[in-house]
N, C-alpha and C positions, 0 to 999 in steps of 0.2 A: 047768105053771107051776113045779112042784117040780123038774122035770127041768132047766128053763132055769136056775134058780138054782143047782142043783148043778153044772151045766156051767160056769156063770160063776165059781163059787167055785173050781172045779178049774183053770180057766184062770188065774185070778189066782195060784193057788199055784204053778203051773208057772213063770209069768213072774217071780214073786217069787224063786223059787229060781235063775232064770237071771241075774238082774241082778247079783249079786255076782261071778259068773264073768265076765260081760262087762266089768264095771268093772276087774277085775283084768287082763284081757287088754289093754285100752286102756292102762292104766298101765304094763304091762311094755313095750308097744310104744314108748311115749314115752320111757321110761327107757333102752331099748336105743338108740334114735336119739340121745338126749343123749350117752350114753357113746361112741357111734360118732363123732359130730362133735367132741366134746371130744378124743378120742384122735387123730382126724384132724388137728385144729388143733395139738395138741402135736407130732405127728409132723412136720407142715409147719414148725412153729417150729424144731424140732430140725434139720431138714434145712437150713433157711435159715441157721442158725448155722454149720453145718459147710461149707456150699457156697453160693455166691451165685448159682447158676443160676436160682433162683426170684425174682430181683430184676428180672425183665423186666416189661414193662407189663401183659401178660395175667396173670402170676402175682400181681402186686400187686392186680389187680381181684378175684381169687378169695380173696385173703387178707384183704381189707379188713374184712369182717364177722367173720371168724374171729379176727382179731387181738384184737378186744375181748373175746372169750371166753377166749382164751389168756392175755391180760394179767391178767384177773381171777384166774386160777389162779396166775400168776407173782407177783402182789402178796403172796400168802401166803408166798412164799419170800424176799421182800426184808424181812428183819427190821430192827429199829431199829439194831442194830449195823452191819449192812451199809450202811444208808443214811447213818450217821454217817461211815463210811469214805469213801464217795463224796463226801459234802459237804465233808469236811476236805481232800480232795485236789483239789477243783475250785472252791474259793472264789475263787481268783485268775483263773479262766477265765470266770466268768459262767455263766449257764444254757446248756446244750448242746442243740442241735437234734436231734430224733429222726431227722431225715433223714440227719445225718452218721453216726449209729450204723448206720442201715440200709445205707448205702454202705460202712461199715467203712473209711472213708478217714481214717486217723489222721495224715495229713501236716499241713503248716502251713496247709492250707486249711480247717481246722475252722471251723465257723460259731459265732460268739458272739453271742448275742441278748440285747438288753435294756438293756445299759449299757456304758460305756467301761471299758477295762481300765486300772486305776490301780494298778500294782504297782511294787515297788521296782526292777524290771528295766527300767524305761522308758529308762534311760540306754543300754541296749544297742541295736545296730542292729535293725531291724524283724524281719528273717528270723530272727535269733538268738533274739529273744524268743519268736517263734512256735514255733520248734523246741523251745525249753525248755518251753513250755507244753504242746505236744503230747506231749512225753516224760512230763510229769507226769500227763497224762490217761491215757496208755497204762499207766503204773505203777498208777494208781488202778483202772483196769478189771481189771488182773491180780489185784488183791486181792479182787475180788468173786467169790464162789462161789455158784452157784445150786443150792441143795439139796446142796452138797458135791460136785457132779459137774462143775461148770464149772472147768476147771483153769487158767484165766488165760491161755489161748492166744488170747484174742480179737484182740489186735494182731498175732499171728503168722499167724493163718489168712489174713489179707488178703495178706500177702507170699508165702504159700505158693502162692496161686492166681494171683498176678500173672504175666502173660506177659512175655516179654523186651521187647516194644514199650512196655508201660506203665512198666517199670523205666527204660528209656532216656529216656522222656518226663519221668519224675519227676526223673531226674538233670539233664536239660537245664533244667527249671524251677528247680531248686536253683542251678545254675550261673548262670542269668540273674539270680536274686535276689542272689547274691553279687556279681555284676558290677555290678548297679545300686547296691548298697550301697557298693562300692568307688568307683564313679564319683561318688556323692554326697559321700563323704568327701574325695575328691581335689578336687572342685569347691569344697568349703568351705575346704580348705587353700589353694587358689589365690586365692580371694577374700580370705582373711585376709592372704596374702602381699602382694597388691596394696595392700590398705589400709595395711599396715605400710610398704611402700615409699613410698606417697604421703605418709604422715605424716613419713617421714624427709626427703623432698624439701622439704616445707613447712618443716620445722625448719631446713633449710639456708638458707632465704631470710630468716631472722630475723637482723637485724643489731643486735647489742647496742649498738654505738656510736651508731646512729641512734635506737633506741628509748629508750635511756637509762633513766631512773628508771621510766618507764611501760612497761617491757618486760613482756610476758605471762609471762616466765620469772622474775619476781620471787618471792622466797620468800613474800611476803605472799599471793600468789595460790594457794599451796598450801592455804590455809585459806579455804573459801568464805565464812566469817563474819568475815573480817578487815575492819577499819575499819568495822564495823557502826555504831558510834556516830556517826561522821562522816556516813555515809549517812542515818541516822535524823534527824540535825539538819538536813541539807539538805532532806529530805522535809518536815520540819516548817516550814521557812522557806518552801518553795513553797506549802504549804497555807495558811500564815498570810497570804501575799500574796493568795491567792485570796479568803479570807474578809474581808480588809481591804477589798478591792474590793466584795464583796457587801454588807458592813456599811455602807459609804458609800452604796451604791446604795439601800439600804432605810432610810437615815437613823437607823441605830443607832450614834449617836456614841460612847457609852460603850464599847460592845463594840469598835468600831473603834480607839479610843484604847488600850484594853487590849491588843489584838492588836499594834498598832504598838510598844508598849513592849516586849512580849515578843519581838517580831521583832528589835528593835534589840539586845536582850540576847543573843539567839541568834547574831546575825550577828557581834557583837563576840567572843563566846566561840568561834565557829567560825573567824573570821579567815581566814588562808590555809592552814589545816590540811588536809592530804591524807590523814593517817593518824590513828588513835586516839592514837598516842603523841605527836602534836603538840598535843593538846588540853590545856587547863589544868584545874586542880582546880575543883570546883564545877559542872562541866558536868552531872552527873546531876540536880542540883536544878533547873537551868534547863530541862532536857529535861522533867522532871516538871511544872514550872509551865506550860510551853508546851503540854504535852499536855492539861492541865486547861482551858486557855483554848480550845484547838481543839475539845475536847469540847463546851464550852458553845456555841461558834460553830456547830458542826454541828447541835446541837439547835434553834437559833434560825434558822439561815440556809440550811441545806442544801437544795439543789434540784439534782437530777441534771442538768437542762438547763443551768442557769446555771453550775454548776461545770464541766461539760464544755466549754461555750463559753469560759469564762475560761482553762481549761487549754490549749485549742487556741490561743487568742490568745497566751498566754505561750510556747507551743511555736514559733509562727511568729516571735515576737520573738527568741527564743533562736537560731532558725535564721538569721535575718538577722545577728545579732551574730557567729555562727560564720563566716558568709560574709565579713563585714567583717574579722574577725581573720585569716582565711585569706589574704585579699588583702594585708593588711598584712604578714603573714609572708612571702608571696611577694615583695613589694616589697623588704623588708629583706634577704632572702636574695640576691636578684638584685643589690641594691646592694652587699652585702658581696662578692659574687663579682667585681664590676667594680672594686673598690678595690685599691690596692696596700698590702700590709702594711707596717708601720713598718720592720721589719727589712730588707725588700728595698729600700725607699726609702733607708734609711740606707746600704746597700751600694752602691747606684747613685751616691749623692752622694759618698761617700768615693772611689770609684774614679774618678769624673769629675774631682774635684779633683786627684788624684794623676796622672791622665793628662795634664792640661794643664800640669802642672809638669815633665813629661818634656821632654827636648830632642827636636826634630823627627826627628833621625836614629835615635832609639831607639823611635820609634813604628811602625816597619815590621815586618811578619812575614816570617819566612824562607820559602824554597821557593816564591817567587812564580811560578816557571816552571811549576809544576804546575797553575796555575789554569785553563789552557786546553788541557790535555792530554786529548784524548777517550778515551785508553786507560786512564785512571784512573777510580775510582768517585767520582762527584760528588754532593754533597748540597746541597739548598737549604733554608735555615732562615731564616724571617722572624719576628723577635721584638723586643719592647721590654722583655723580662724577662731580666735578666742571669742570675739564679739558675736559671731554667727552661732557658735556652739552654745553660748550663754542664752541666746534668744530661743533656740530649740528646746533646751532643758527647761527654761523658765516658763515658756508657753505650755509645755506638756504638763508640768507640775501644777500650774495655776488652773488648768482646765480638767484635771483629773479628780475623780470622786474620792479615791482613797490613795493619796500620794505616798503613804507609808509602804504601799505594796509595789511601788515602782522603783526599778533599779536601772541606772544609766551607766553603760560601759563606754567610756570615751577612749579612743586611740588617736594619738597625734605623733608628730615626728620629734626628734630630739631638739630641734631648734625652738619649738613651741611647748615642749613638755613642761618646763618650769612655769611659763605664763598660764597654761591651762590649769595646772594644779593650784597655783596661787589664787586665781580668780574664784574657783569653787571652794577653796579653803576660806576665803574672805566672804563669799556669798553662797553658803550651802543651800541646796534646793529644798528647803523646808524639811518635811519628814521623809523625803525620798532618799534613796541611797545612790551614791555616785562613786565612780572609780576611774582613774586616768592611767593609761598605759602608754609606753613608748614603743612604736613599731620597730625601731632599730634594736630592741632588746629581745625580739622573737628570733631566737637562734635557729629554730627549725626552718625559718623562712629565708632560704639561701638559693643561690643560683643552681645548685645541683637538684633542688626539689621544685623550684618555681621557674617555669619556662620564660615568664616575663623578665625576671631578673637576669636570666642567662642571655636573653636577647638584648636587653639594655646594656649589657657589658660587651656585646659583640662589636667588632669594628664596623660592620655595616650599619648598625643602628647609630653608633657614634658619628659616622659619616653623614647619615641622614639628618641627625639632630644638630650637629655642631659645625660641620664643615661644608657639606655639599650644597650647591645651589644657594649660596647666601645671596639674598637680594641686594642689588645695588641701588634700588629705588624703593620708595614706599609701595607703589602700585605693584611692583614685581613680587613683593613678598606677601601679598594678601591671600593668594590662592591656597597655600598650604599652611598658613599660620595656625589655623584652628587645629590641625593635626600635630603641630609642634607645641601644643599646650604643655606647660610644665607639669600639670597634674598627671599626664600620661607617664611621666618619668617617676612618679611617686608611688610607692607601694600602698599608700593609703587608699588610692583609687582602685587597686586590684585586691585589696584585702577582703572585699565582700564575697569573693569566691572561696574563702577559707574560714568561714564562720564556725563549722564544727571543730576545726583545729584550734581556733582562738577560744571557743567556749565549749569544751568537750562535755560538760556535765549538764548542759541545758537542753530542753526538748523543743522549745519554740523561742524565737526572738524576732523583734520588730526592728527592721533596718530603716534608719532615717538619714537623709542627706542633711548637710548643714545649711542649705538655702531654703528650708521649709519653715512654716509656722504651724503649730498645733492649735486648733481652735475648739476642739471637743475632746471628751474623754474617749480614749482609744482602747479601753480594756475589752470591748466586745470583739475586737479582732482576734483575740486569743481563743475565742469560742467558735470562730468561723470554721465550718467543715470544708476542708480543702479537697475532699473526695480522693484521697491518696496522692494528690499533687504535692509538690515541694514548695512552690512559690505562689503566694497570693498577691496579685497586683491589679491595678486599674489599667484596662486596655486604652490605647491612645489612637487607634486607627480610625480613619473616616472612610469616605467612599473611595478615595484614591491616594491617600497619603498615610505615612507612618505604618506602612506594611513592610514585609521583609525585603522586598526588592529595593527599598529605599536605603537599606543599610548593608546589604550583602551583595557580592559580585556573582550574579547568577550566570555569567558567562563561564565561570569555573565549573567543571563537571562535578566536583565534590559538593558544591553548594546546590547545583541543579538537581542532583540525585536525591538529596536528603531533605530538602526544604521546599515548602510551597511559597512561591513569590508573593501570593496574595494573603498569606497568613498574617494575622493581626499582631501588631507590635504592642508592647506594654511599657510601662514607665518604671525606672528606678526612682527612688526618693522616699517611698513609703511602701515597704514590702514585708509581709509576714512570712517567715520561713519555718517550715517543719524540719527541724534538724535530724529527727529520727529517720524520716523518709529520705533526707539528704544523704545520710550515711548508707542507707540500704541501696540507693540507686547510684552511689558513687558520683555525685555531681561534680566534685572537684576533679576526679579523673576524667570526666567528659570535657571539662574546661581545659585541662592540660592537653588532651588529644587535639582539640581544635586550635589551641594556642600554638602548639608545635607545628601544625600545618600552615600557620600564617606567618612564619618567620620572615618571609619576603613580602608580607602585606598584600598577598594576592587574593585573599578571601574577603577581607574588609580592611578599612583604614584603622588607624589607632583609636582606642577608646574601649569602654567597658560594656556599652549597651549592645553592640553587635555580637560579641562572644556570649553575653548574657542571654540574648534571644536564641542563640544556637544551643547553649548549654541547657536551658530550661524549655526547649522546644517540646511541646506535648506534656509538659510538667507544670504548667502555670494555670492557676484557677483565677478566673476574672472576678474582681471585686466590684461592688457598686461604685459608680463614678463619683458619688458624693463623698466618698472616703478621701479622694485625692484629686484636687483640681490643679491643673498645670497651666503654664504659659504666662505667669505674671512677670517673667523676665524678658518677654518679647512680644506678647500679644496685647495690644491696647484695647481690644473690644470684648473682653470677658465680661459677662453680665454680673452686676454687683450682687444680685440675689444668689447666683451660683457660688460666688466667692464666700458670702456670709453663711451659706448653708453647708459649706465644705468642712470636713473634719480636719483636713490638712491642705494648706495651700503651698504651692511650690513655685519659687522664683527661678525656674530653669530658663536658661538663656543668658545673654551677655549683660542684661540690665539688672544686676544684683542690687538688692535693697541697700547695701552699705556703700554703693558707688554713686558718684554724681550722675552716672548714666541712668540711674533708676527712674522708673516712671512715677511721677508724683502721686498719681491717683491710687497707686497700690502701696506706696511706701508706708503709710500710716498703720497698715496691718502688722508690719514688722517692727516699727519703731516703738510701738506702745509697750513692748516687752523689754525695752532697754531701761536700765536704772539711771535715768538722766541726772539724778542728784548724787550719784556716786562720785567720790573725789577723783578717782582715776579717770572716769568719763569726762568730768569737767576739765581736768588738767590737760587732757589730750584733745579737748574741743570736739568731742564726738557728739555732744548734745546739741550742737549748732545745726 
């Protein structure tokens, strides 16, 4: 027993003495392993910094758990001063991804995580800003020293190990970025240039003579708050009318009466004022008083549904009034275009009186032998306007190279026959030949031969022109006034379809309207090859206008079977006619055929252009557009260069140059051929 206890105590003494040694051995082993792995991690981190061969996938797997140990040691090296340097140099870049540092790619493809870049360099192109920022980051990293041994060559180590292929690819990427930036800048410049050109073209179309006081180029429009008082008063008047109606509806008599009183005061103060400067004194007090009443009315009467309904009704009523005024304006403008100004009427009367005071032997024109000479240049002009005819003849003669070879055949009605003769007897056209005839003396032109004359004598036509549907108001008569034009009742307008009958011995003739001006020598027109066609004219069609469907009724089977609705129209006013081909193709017979079919006006409305398009369908040779420029009687946006380069300019439309309606910008082309110093012109005040 004693032995066992002694043995037991001995054993415990031995084990107790071995335990500190064993503990020390285990501690040393663990410590050694820790230093080994820490050193291995630092070595791997150092090798990764100098060379990127360990950036492969397998290397990354081995280093993942070691990085955490190495980073704990590195944190002690990143002092506050170092972190401040990094922070100050990367504030404009945002947080940097650790992946970008691992790849050591300090090009413009750095990753910025967390927020948008809002720096003052945003005005630069994208790649320029990115390069600037990458340069800043590279500079910041060079300032960081890890334990005093990192020499700032972090950005350089990547370029040192770049192979040639990577360098070439990087250069190509930079070139592509620069090219894209240049393309974007160029595209922006092109768009800006197009917008500027479009604005310039739109500004050319603005006619100050037509727009007048209400032109958008008024100085008042430079201030967006101009005439604000007038607009405020008009708004108050509108709302007052709305609340008067609502007050009457809800039997609020006192409020309705008060609103009406204020409404009358505002309307009297506003009057016809169109600008604040037109308003009288005391307007602010009336505006204030009206505002107080409207405020009271709003508190008592306002209902969104009722106010909206009333405003809609007022808008519809105003729209109807605008339509009515527009019709009245159209009626009056068309009426003014068809009237003869006092000055021209005075001129015609004085010339007529003086002509019939002449002895018969003094009423004849010289060079009558040239009238049937086919080797000369012959013009046909049918007009009842002495002044207009004088401008046509005068402009043609002054711009001709050989005026002695030009012959002018004028036809007028019996009312103006004396005046037309007297004017050209007093003002002969230089060396050119002129002859005046009276259409009423053409005995062959009668109702048995001419369908138009027969139709004009019919009861139906008289009913249409003189009795049926007489307008009781201005607006009611505007729709068909253009078709009741007096020129449609005159054979002067239809005589153009009888040129071979009027001039049987001529081969070619140039037809001119009396609202044109000749600006160049026209003799080359007689040598134009018409390729067997009868009519040489300038086409007027565009993409979708001035085509046959604009003039003819294609719902009629006769029209639909024989004509193309998209066929291009052409213009009367300056036409060269081959009278030999005219006779061969019986153009006058074709005209009679269609005119007889249109007795009830089912094929086209009245006028000479629609039957002209049908008669010369397939028989018209297109001339160059510079021969004949149209639209000076209605289009304010014709280019000045186009007008000045034209051989003939045409004032087709309502705004004839001898009317007050004429556009000022075009009128000088016509007035320069008037003899302003002539005593007849001065006496009738036509030079003013």
